[in-house]
VEXDO-676183 format. One record per residue (C-alpha): residue in three letters; x, y, z; residue number from 1. Coordinates in pm, 1 decimal. Example, Ala and Ser with C-alpha at 12.3 -4.5 7.8 and 13.67 -1.06 7.14 Angstrom:
<atoms>
("ALA", (1230.0, -450.0, 780.0), 1)
("SER", (1367.0, -106.0, 714.0), 2)
</atoms>
This chain:
<atoms>
("MET", (311.9, 18517.1, -7788.6), 1)
("ARG", (597.9, 18364.5, -7626.3), 2)
("THR", (867.6, 18066.0, -7741.4), 3)
("GLN", (1235.4, 17941.5, -7681.4), 4)
("VAL", (1348.0, 17983.4, -8062.9), 5)
("GLY", (1227.7, 18268.5, -8274.4), 6)
("ILE", (1265.4, 18228.8, -8677.0), 7)
("VAL", (1280.1, 18468.9, -8940.5), 8)
("GLY", (1184.6, 18351.9, -9292.4), 9)
("ALA", (1048.8, 18064.8, -9410.6), 10)
("GLY", (1307.4, 17948.4, -9662.4), 11)
("PRO", (1423.7, 17643.8, -9661.3), 12)
("ALA", (1654.2, 17714.5, -9386.2), 13)
("GLY", (1377.0, 17874.7, -9156.4), 14)
("LEU", (1110.8, 17596.2, -9236.9), 15)
("LEU", (1375.2, 17239.7, -9155.5), 16)
("LEU", (1558.8, 17440.3, -8887.7), 17)
("ALA", (1162.5, 17462.0, -8703.1), 18)
("GLU", (1141.7, 17066.9, -8839.4), 19)
("MET", (1491.4, 16973.0, -8647.0), 20)
("LEU", (1425.2, 17194.6, -8334.0), 21)
("HIS", (1121.1, 16981.3, -8293.3), 22)
("ARG", (1212.9, 16684.0, -8343.4), 23)
("HIS", (1447.3, 16777.4, -8032.7), 24)
("GLY", (1161.2, 16877.1, -7810.4), 25)
("VAL", (1253.2, 17285.5, -7903.3), 26)
("ASP", (949.3, 17495.8, -7908.1), 27)
("SER", (957.6, 17761.3, -8161.2), 28)
("VAL", (745.6, 18012.8, -8415.4), 29)
("VAL", (811.1, 18097.8, -8812.9), 30)
("VAL", (775.9, 18438.7, -8848.1), 31)
("GLU", (772.7, 18513.9, -9318.5), 32)
("LYS", (714.2, 18873.9, -9452.4), 33)
("HIS", (594.7, 18720.7, -9766.1), 34)
("SER", (253.1, 18486.5, -9802.4), 35)
("ARG", (303.5, 18110.1, -9858.8), 36)
("ALA", (220.6, 18142.6, -10201.4), 37)
("HIS", (534.0, 18348.9, -10259.0), 38)
("VAL", (735.5, 18127.5, -10094.0), 39)
("LEU", (663.2, 17838.3, -10259.9), 40)
("GLY", (655.9, 17997.6, -10663.6), 41)
("ARG", (1012.3, 18092.5, -10586.8), 42)
("ILE", (1231.9, 17912.8, -10831.9), 43)
("ARG", (1572.3, 17845.0, -10667.2), 44)
("ALA", (1842.0, 17583.1, -10678.2), 45)
("GLY", (1831.8, 17207.8, -10734.5), 46)
("VAL", (2129.8, 17012.9, -10664.1), 47)
("LEU", (2178.7, 16818.8, -10330.3), 48)
("GLU", (2498.1, 16697.9, -10183.8), 49)
("PRO", (2494.2, 16344.9, -10055.6), 50)
("THR", (2513.5, 16545.9, -9690.1), 51)
("THR", (2244.2, 16754.2, -9751.9), 52)
("VAL", (1977.6, 16430.4, -9842.0), 53)
("ASP", (2148.4, 16245.0, -9524.4), 54)
("VAL", (1972.2, 16526.6, -9314.0), 55)
("LEU", (1672.3, 16562.3, -9502.8), 56)
("ARG", (1661.3, 16174.3, -9425.7), 57)
("GLU", (1741.1, 16181.7, -9115.3), 58)
("ASN", (1440.0, 16394.1, -9041.1), 59)
("GLY", (1197.0, 16230.4, -9226.0), 60)
("LEU", (1200.8, 16456.6, -9476.4), 61)
("ALA", (1276.1, 16227.7, -9820.2), 62)
("GLU", (1019.1, 16074.2, -9932.2), 63)
("ARG", (876.6, 16225.1, -10244.0), 64)
("LEU", (1277.0, 16340.0, -10263.9), 65)
("ASP", (1354.0, 15961.5, -10244.5), 66)
("ARG", (1111.0, 15817.9, -10508.3), 67)
("ASP", (1158.0, 16138.9, -10732.4), 68)
("GLY", (1524.9, 16280.2, -10737.1), 69)
("ASN", (1751.0, 16210.2, -10986.1), 70)
("VAL", (2011.0, 16026.0, -10820.5), 71)
("HIS", (2358.9, 16143.3, -11022.9), 72)
("ASP", (2748.0, 15989.6, -10956.4), 73)
("GLY", (2906.5, 16319.3, -11095.6), 74)
("VAL", (2918.1, 16603.6, -11306.9), 75)
("ARG", (3028.8, 16626.0, -11679.1), 76)
("ILE", (3236.6, 16931.0, -11782.5), 77)
("VAL", (3194.4, 16998.7, -12160.9), 78)
("ARG", (3390.8, 17200.1, -12397.7), 79)
("SER", (3490.7, 17173.9, -12797.2), 80)
("GLY", (3713.0, 16872.5, -12842.6), 81)
("GLY", (3652.8, 16713.9, -12599.0), 82)
("GLY", (3492.9, 16685.0, -12158.0), 83)
("PHE", (3521.2, 16468.9, -11904.5), 84)
("LEU", (3357.4, 16386.9, -11538.1), 85)
("ILE", (3394.0, 16480.1, -11243.5), 86)
("ASP", (3284.6, 16165.8, -11092.5), 87)
("ILE", (3187.1, 16221.4, -10755.3), 88)
("ASN", (3055.2, 15829.2, -10686.9), 89)
("LEU", (3420.8, 15721.7, -10788.9), 90)
("HIS", (3617.7, 15967.7, -10581.2), 91)
("CYS", (3403.5, 15964.9, -10305.0), 92)
("GLY", (3166.5, 15661.3, -10271.0), 93)
("LYS", (2882.5, 15937.8, -10284.0), 94)
("ARG", (2596.5, 16058.5, -10470.7), 95)
("PHE", (2437.7, 16357.9, -10541.1), 96)
("VAL", (2064.5, 16449.4, -10617.1), 97)
("ALA", (1883.9, 16648.3, -10863.5), 98)
("TYR", (1563.2, 16792.7, -10658.7), 99)
("GLY", (1440.9, 17119.1, -10706.3), 100)
("GLN", (1477.1, 17341.8, -10395.3), 101)
("THR", (1045.7, 17471.9, -10462.5), 102)
("ASN", (987.3, 17054.7, -10420.1), 103)
("LEU", (1201.2, 17041.4, -10146.2), 104)
("GLN", (1025.0, 17357.3, -10013.4), 105)
("ASP", (651.4, 17193.3, -10018.0), 106)
("ASP", (773.1, 16905.4, -9841.0), 107)
("LEU", (896.7, 17146.6, -9578.2), 108)
("PHE", (535.8, 17314.1, -9595.0), 109)
("ALA", (339.6, 17013.2, -9495.2), 110)
("ALA", (574.9, 16830.1, -9290.7), 111)
("ALA", (459.6, 17192.6, -9070.4), 112)
("ASP", (117.4, 17115.1, -9112.0), 113)
("ARG", (130.0, 16811.3, -9060.7), 114)
("ARG", (254.5, 16888.2, -8660.7), 115)
("ARG", (58.9, 17225.7, -8629.1), 116)
("ALA", (362.6, 17449.2, -8634.8), 117)
("ALA", (314.2, 17753.3, -8561.9), 118)
("ILE", (419.0, 17982.3, -8850.4), 119)
("ILE", (293.5, 18314.9, -8920.7), 120)
("THR", (301.5, 18447.6, -9286.1), 121)
("GLU", (230.9, 18823.7, -9454.6), 122)
("ALA", (359.3, 18976.6, -9164.4), 123)
("ALA", (420.0, 19306.9, -9242.5), 124)
("ASP", (718.1, 19542.7, -9139.1), 125)
("VAL", (905.1, 19321.6, -8896.5), 126)
("ARG", (1207.6, 19407.0, -8735.9), 127)
("LEU", (1442.1, 19247.0, -8444.3), 128)
("ASP", (1404.9, 19464.7, -8083.8), 129)
("GLY", (1597.3, 19254.5, -7863.7), 130)
("THR", (1515.3, 18905.5, -7832.9), 131)
("SER", (1161.3, 19002.8, -7980.3), 132)
("ILE", (1057.1, 18962.4, -8329.2), 133)
("VAL", (813.6, 19267.6, -8400.3), 134)
("PHE", (563.9, 19339.5, -8658.4), 135)
("LYS", (267.2, 19519.1, -8770.4), 136)
("THR", (-26.5, 19302.1, -8598.0), 137)
("GLY", (207.3, 19150.2, -8295.6), 138)
("ARG", (521.3, 19040.0, -8128.6), 139)
("VAL", (713.1, 18724.5, -8057.9), 140)
("ASP", (943.1, 18725.2, -7740.8), 141)
("CYS", (1166.9, 18426.3, -7801.0), 142)
("ASP", (1540.7, 18292.9, -7617.4), 143)
("PHE", (1699.2, 18331.8, -7903.5), 144)
("ILE", (1661.5, 18476.5, -8197.5), 145)
("ALA", (1729.6, 18237.7, -8560.7), 146)
("GLY", (1772.9, 18497.7, -8859.2), 147)
("CYS", (1690.4, 18321.2, -9199.1), 148)
("ASP", (1556.5, 18566.6, -9421.6), 149)
("GLY", (1759.4, 18565.0, -9700.2), 150)
("PHE", (2008.8, 18787.1, -9809.7), 151)
("HIS", (1765.7, 19070.5, -9822.3), 152)
("GLY", (1608.7, 19053.6, -9550.1), 153)
("ILE", (1688.5, 19251.5, -9198.3), 154)
("SER", (1852.5, 19053.4, -8939.6), 155)
("ARG", (2149.3, 19058.1, -9113.2), 156)
("ASP", (2137.4, 19434.9, -9046.7), 157)
("SER", (2108.8, 19331.9, -8645.8), 158)
("ILE", (2485.5, 19211.4, -8623.0), 159)
("PRO", (2686.7, 19492.2, -8541.1), 160)
("ALA", (3083.8, 19540.8, -8656.4), 161)
("LYS", (3045.4, 19285.6, -8870.1), 162)
("ARG", (3309.0, 19241.5, -9150.2), 163)
("GLU", (3189.8, 19149.7, -9480.8), 164)
("TYR", (3375.9, 18980.6, -9820.0), 165)
("GLU", (3193.7, 19029.8, -10144.1), 166)
("LYS", (3334.4, 18996.6, -10486.4), 167)
("VAL", (3069.8, 19053.9, -10768.7), 168)
("TYR", (3120.0, 18857.7, -11085.6), 169)
("PRO", (3108.6, 19133.9, -11440.3), 170)
("PHE", (2821.4, 18863.3, -11555.7), 171)
("GLY", (2473.3, 18654.9, -11460.3), 172)
("TRP", (2309.2, 18346.0, -11559.9), 173)
("LEU", (1985.3, 18370.6, -11791.7), 174)
("GLY", (1789.0, 18061.8, -11677.4), 175)
("ILE", (1519.7, 17872.7, -11837.8), 176)
("LEU", (1231.9, 17621.8, -11657.9), 177)
("SER", (1084.1, 17410.6, -11952.6), 178)
("GLU", (848.4, 17081.5, -11920.9), 179)
("THR", (1092.5, 16850.1, -12143.2), 180)
("PRO", (1292.5, 16603.3, -12108.2), 181)
("PRO", (1624.5, 16730.6, -11952.8), 182)
("LEU", (2020.5, 16562.7, -12077.9), 183)
("PRO", (2084.6, 16213.9, -11904.9), 184)
("GLU", (2370.4, 16440.9, -11734.7), 185)
("ILE", (2420.6, 16759.3, -11560.9), 186)
("ALA", (2632.6, 16917.8, -11756.9), 187)
("TYR", (2855.7, 17249.7, -11721.0), 188)
("CYS", (3008.5, 17361.9, -12082.4), 189)
("HIS", (3308.0, 17587.0, -12131.0), 190)
("SER", (3282.5, 17795.9, -12475.6), 191)
("PRO", (3423.8, 18107.0, -12639.8), 192)
("ARG", (3062.0, 18268.6, -12646.4), 193)
("GLY", (3055.4, 18164.8, -12279.4), 194)
("PHE", (2942.4, 17950.4, -12000.5), 195)
("ALA", (2579.9, 17725.3, -12018.8), 196)
("LEU", (2451.6, 17496.5, -11784.5), 197)
("ALA", (2221.9, 17224.3, -11820.4), 198)
("SER", (2102.9, 17057.2, -11512.8), 199)
("GLN", (1727.3, 16926.9, -11434.2), 200)
("ARG", (1433.9, 16897.4, -11164.4), 201)
("SER", (1238.3, 16589.9, -11304.5), 202)
("PRO", (1249.8, 16352.8, -11597.8), 203)
("MET", (987.7, 16614.0, -11787.8), 204)
("LEU", (1213.6, 16920.4, -11639.1), 205)
("SER", (1472.0, 17083.3, -11733.8), 206)
("ARG", (1639.7, 17385.2, -11593.6), 207)
("TYR", (1931.4, 17536.5, -11861.1), 208)
("TYR", (2094.2, 17847.8, -11805.7), 209)
("ILE", (2340.2, 18053.3, -12026.1), 210)
("GLN", (2632.1, 18301.7, -11922.0), 211)
("VAL", (2508.8, 18668.8, -12015.7), 212)
("PRO", (2624.9, 19030.2, -11928.6), 213)
("LEU", (2466.3, 19208.3, -11650.0), 214)
("ASP", (2271.8, 19497.1, -11791.6), 215)
("THR", (2074.4, 19156.6, -12012.4), 216)
("ARG", (1711.0, 19247.0, -12055.5), 217)
("ILE", (1449.8, 18933.7, -12024.4), 218)
("GLU", (1222.0, 19057.5, -12313.8), 219)
("ASP", (1557.5, 19059.2, -12557.3), 220)
("TRP", (1588.2, 18668.6, -12494.1), 221)
("PRO", (1266.5, 18518.4, -12614.3), 222)
("ASP", (1247.9, 18151.2, -12621.9), 223)
("ALA", (1347.8, 18093.3, -12955.5), 224)
("ARG", (1696.0, 18298.9, -13003.7), 225)
("PHE", (1739.4, 18139.9, -12609.0), 226)
("TRP", (1722.0, 17773.8, -12757.9), 227)
("ALA", (1962.8, 17902.7, -13054.6), 228)
("GLU", (2228.8, 18052.3, -12836.0), 229)
("ILE", (2276.3, 17757.8, -12578.4), 230)
("LYS", (2309.0, 17485.7, -12901.5), 231)
("ALA", (2547.4, 17746.1, -13052.8), 232)
("ARG", (2751.2, 17722.1, -12705.7), 233)
("PHE", (2772.5, 17310.1, -12659.5), 234)
("PRO", (2945.8, 17090.6, -12836.1), 235)
("ARG", (2722.2, 16966.9, -13139.5), 236)
("ASP", (2669.9, 16616.7, -13031.2), 237)
("TRP", (2466.2, 16772.5, -12705.6), 238)
("ALA", (2310.3, 17014.5, -12859.1), 239)
("ASP", (2116.7, 16798.8, -13082.3), 240)
("ALA", (2066.7, 16595.5, -12768.3), 241)
("ILE", (1878.2, 16929.8, -12620.2), 242)
("VAL", (1466.2, 16882.5, -12675.7), 243)
("ILE", (1362.5, 17232.5, -12683.8), 244)
("GLY", (957.0, 17417.8, -12559.2), 245)
("PRO", (819.4, 17673.5, -12426.9), 246)
("SER", (948.1, 17811.1, -12080.5), 247)
("ILE", (770.5, 17850.0, -11795.9), 248)
("GLU", (1029.0, 18068.1, -11630.7), 249)
("LYS", (1302.3, 18259.2, -11732.9), 250)
("SER", (1520.2, 18498.4, -11516.6), 251)
("ILE", (1829.7, 18671.2, -11469.4), 252)
("ALA", (2029.8, 18626.0, -11157.5), 253)
("PRO", (2394.1, 18863.1, -11118.4), 254)
("LEU", (2684.4, 18629.6, -10980.3), 255)
("ARG", (2823.7, 18720.6, -10670.1), 256)
("SER", (2949.3, 18584.4, -10319.6), 257)
("TYR", (2968.6, 18685.9, -10017.4), 258)
("VAL", (3010.2, 18624.0, -9655.5), 259)
("ALA", (2894.7, 18770.0, -9356.9), 260)
("GLU", (3141.2, 18731.6, -9022.8), 261)
("PRO", (3084.0, 18659.5, -8724.3), 262)
("MET", (2743.8, 18462.3, -8820.0), 263)
("SER", (2548.8, 18523.1, -8423.7), 264)
("HIS", (2580.9, 18791.3, -8156.7), 265)
("GLY", (2473.8, 18785.7, -7858.6), 266)
("ARG", (2127.7, 18524.4, -7883.5), 267)
("LEU", (2105.1, 18608.3, -8267.7), 268)
("PHE", (2261.8, 18341.2, -8523.8), 269)
("LEU", (2287.6, 18408.3, -8895.3), 270)
("ALA", (2193.3, 18088.3, -9149.3), 271)
("GLY", (2153.5, 18034.1, -9480.5), 272)
("ASP", (2186.4, 18370.3, -9763.2), 273)
("ALA", (2122.9, 18563.8, -9439.6), 274)
("ALA", (2496.7, 18509.4, -9378.4), 275)
("HIS", (2656.4, 18482.6, -9709.7), 276)
("ILE", (2612.5, 18403.2, -10083.7), 277)
("VAL", (2765.8, 18188.3, -10332.1), 278)
("PRO", (2755.0, 18193.0, -10713.8), 279)
("PRO", (2530.5, 17873.6, -10815.5), 280)
("THR", (2796.9, 17723.1, -11044.7), 281)
("GLY", (2954.9, 17549.3, -10720.6), 282)
("ALA", (2539.9, 17407.2, -10572.7), 283)
("LYS", (2634.0, 17538.7, -10285.4), 284)
("GLY", (2358.8, 17782.7, -10159.0), 285)
("LEU", (2128.8, 17553.8, -10048.3), 286)
("ASN", (2361.2, 17300.9, -9911.3), 287)
("LEU", (2488.5, 17592.5, -9724.4), 288)
("ALA", (2179.6, 17643.6, -9533.8), 289)
("VAL", (2144.3, 17303.4, -9444.5), 290)
("SER", (2477.4, 17277.6, -9306.5), 291)
("ASP", (2396.3, 17584.6, -9076.7), 292)
("VAL", (2110.6, 17458.4, -8993.6), 293)
("TYR", (2202.0, 17139.7, -8917.2), 294)
("TYR", (2518.5, 17307.1, -8669.7), 295)
("LEU", (2246.3, 17573.0, -8502.3), 296)
("SER", (2007.8, 17332.2, -8432.8), 297)
("ARG", (2234.4, 17122.6, -8229.4), 298)
("ALA", (2384.0, 17377.9, -8030.2), 299)
("LEU", (2038.9, 17518.6, -7946.1), 300)
("ALA", (1924.8, 17140.3, -7838.4), 301)
("GLU", (2206.2, 17082.6, -7634.0), 302)
("TYR", (2074.3, 17418.2, -7503.2), 303)
("TYR", (1789.0, 17324.0, -7329.0), 304)
("ARG", (1891.7, 16973.8, -7248.0), 305)
("THR", (2244.3, 17042.7, -7051.9), 306)
("GLY", (2213.7, 17466.9, -7036.5), 307)
("SER", (2588.2, 17478.1, -7216.7), 308)
("MET", (2653.8, 17752.4, -7404.9), 309)
("ALA", (2929.1, 17598.4, -7574.8), 310)
("LEU", (2802.9, 17460.1, -7899.8), 311)
("LEU", (2615.3, 17836.8, -7939.8), 312)
("ASP", (2953.8, 17998.1, -7884.2), 313)
("ALA", (3149.9, 17795.0, -8126.5), 314)
("TYR", (2837.1, 17833.7, -8424.5), 315)
("SER", (2963.7, 18121.9, -8602.0), 316)
("GLU", (3313.3, 17958.8, -8641.4), 317)
("THR", (3172.5, 17659.3, -8683.8), 318)
("ALA", (2954.2, 17707.5, -8991.2), 319)
("LEU", (3215.3, 17947.6, -9131.4), 320)
("ARG", (3462.6, 17663.1, -9188.5), 321)
("ARG", (3197.7, 17494.2, -9443.1), 322)
("VAL", (3134.3, 17812.0, -9535.7), 323)
("TRP", (3464.8, 17916.4, -9672.0), 324)
("ALA", (3475.3, 17583.0, -9852.3), 325)
("ALA", (3186.4, 17597.5, -10038.4), 326)
("VAL", (3293.0, 17972.2, -10123.7), 327)
("ARG", (3622.4, 17874.7, -10243.9), 328)
("VAL", (3473.5, 17611.8, -10500.9), 329)
("SER", (3223.6, 17747.3, -10589.8), 330)
("TRP", (3506.0, 18052.1, -10694.2), 331)
("TYR", (3695.4, 17801.6, -10865.9), 332)
("LEU", (3435.0, 17703.8, -11094.3), 333)
("THR", (3344.0, 18065.0, -11129.6), 334)
("THR", (3619.1, 18131.1, -11282.0), 335)
("LEU", (3740.4, 17820.3, -11466.5), 336)
("LEU", (3387.3, 17794.2, -11661.6), 337)
("HIS", (3324.2, 18153.9, -11753.2), 338)
("ARG", (3463.9, 18390.6, -12042.2), 339)
("PHE", (3555.9, 18696.9, -11801.9), 340)
("PRO", (3445.2, 19049.3, -12029.5), 341)
("ASP", (3808.8, 19193.6, -11922.5), 342)
("ALA", (3994.7, 18870.7, -11964.2), 343)
("SER", (4353.2, 18931.9, -12119.0), 344)
("PRO", (4514.2, 18699.8, -12359.5), 345)
("PHE", (4707.2, 18597.3, -12149.6), 346)
("ASP", (4427.1, 18501.9, -11833.4), 347)
("GLU", (4218.7, 18303.8, -12179.8), 348)
("ARG", (4538.7, 18043.1, -12219.7), 349)
("ALA", (4542.9, 18009.5, -11853.5), 350)
("GLN", (4257.1, 17895.9, -11829.1), 351)
("GLU", (4265.3, 17677.5, -12122.1), 352)
("TYR", (4511.3, 17480.2, -11940.9), 353)
("GLU", (4352.7, 17486.6, -11658.6), 354)
("LEU", (4119.6, 17290.3, -11808.6), 355)
("ALA", (4327.6, 17063.8, -11981.5), 356)
("TYR", (4522.4, 16954.3, -11695.0), 357)
("LEU", (4151.1, 16909.0, -11503.7), 358)
("GLU", (4053.3, 16700.2, -11749.4), 359)
("SER", (4454.1, 16464.8, -11746.1), 360)
("SER", (4481.3, 16455.7, -11378.5), 361)
("GLU", (4244.2, 16209.3, -11150.5), 362)
("HIS", (4438.2, 16341.1, -10834.4), 363)
("ALA", (4268.8, 16684.3, -10970.1), 364)
("GLN", (3986.0, 16541.9, -11035.1), 365)
("ALA", (3972.0, 16366.9, -10735.0), 366)
("ALA", (3997.6, 16716.2, -10476.1), 367)
("LEU", (3732.5, 16911.4, -10714.6), 368)
("ALA", (3505.1, 16511.8, -10651.6), 369)
("GLU", (3576.2, 16597.3, -10272.6), 370)
("GLN", (3478.5, 16931.4, -10294.7), 371)
("TYR", (3182.4, 16964.5, -10480.9), 372)
("ALA", (3004.9, 16650.3, -10299.5), 373)
("GLY", (3040.6, 16863.2, -9961.1), 374)
("LEU", (3292.3, 16801.5, -9687.2), 375)
("PRO", (3165.8, 16619.4, -9394.1), 376)
("LEU", (2929.2, 16823.0, -9106.5), 377)
</atoms>
């Protein structure tokens, strides 16, 4: 096959890029090693920044999001003896939307089906050969390649002499999905027993997480133990409001921060988790994939419209400015809210007073609200 842009990976970054390129009149072919059912079955994040929502609306992808998404003014930080709202609407005049990535993935596949997009799934032994995507049963020759194949994909390894920045945290998140009504607010809980998070996917779908050691095994955490632990971490009034029920999905995710620079080499460009990973505390992973794709689609469209490589040459630097802003706020929230196993009494006391300062300072809350809302594109 021959196309203008070959896209490795049919996750949100890859399919959104294909959709945006189509709207610019640029042809693409998506190559995915997994089956469509596997891609749709992945449980991922669900908090969309205002800018992400704007991008989806501008590209005709927000009909179900606008109907079913849960709109929020901000995110609540709770702890024993108090709590406060990081009010994004108050400080930034914006709201974010809780909408599961699984739903967004389904919307993107539906949009691709409507325009009969070229998507090759279950492509075995995928590799890159110059500007060609080669797999067991064929190849796609391209002008450019977009590596949207995630942290464990093959695209990033094709960039030589890259600089890698990584921080691995000494804990993970044990999460469950439950068909129960969620709490009315997304709540981050700082507790002596460890961090906890109450989030949501829909009016009858809740997502909860607790901080756990890296050697934790899922089989050691039946539902009853999980519900008892998360209620023990939240203050009593919050714990009493948590509706328990059978889990329909349970998983453990390690936490890390990772950035690869540059995000391009020759005619290969990385987007999303292929180039960077952030801990989920800042709710930035999916949103960064969208901003990467926004910059990359704009640059490719400019090339095919004018022949100019200026925006493509600037892509990595442009995308990385927003990436590092998200990495920084995700690191800050992770450090602020979790219990670190090697923390000294000084560290713990300083953490408590940082929370107290954030609670008391409108200016500090405004700065955090601006970063949590996501910087402008």
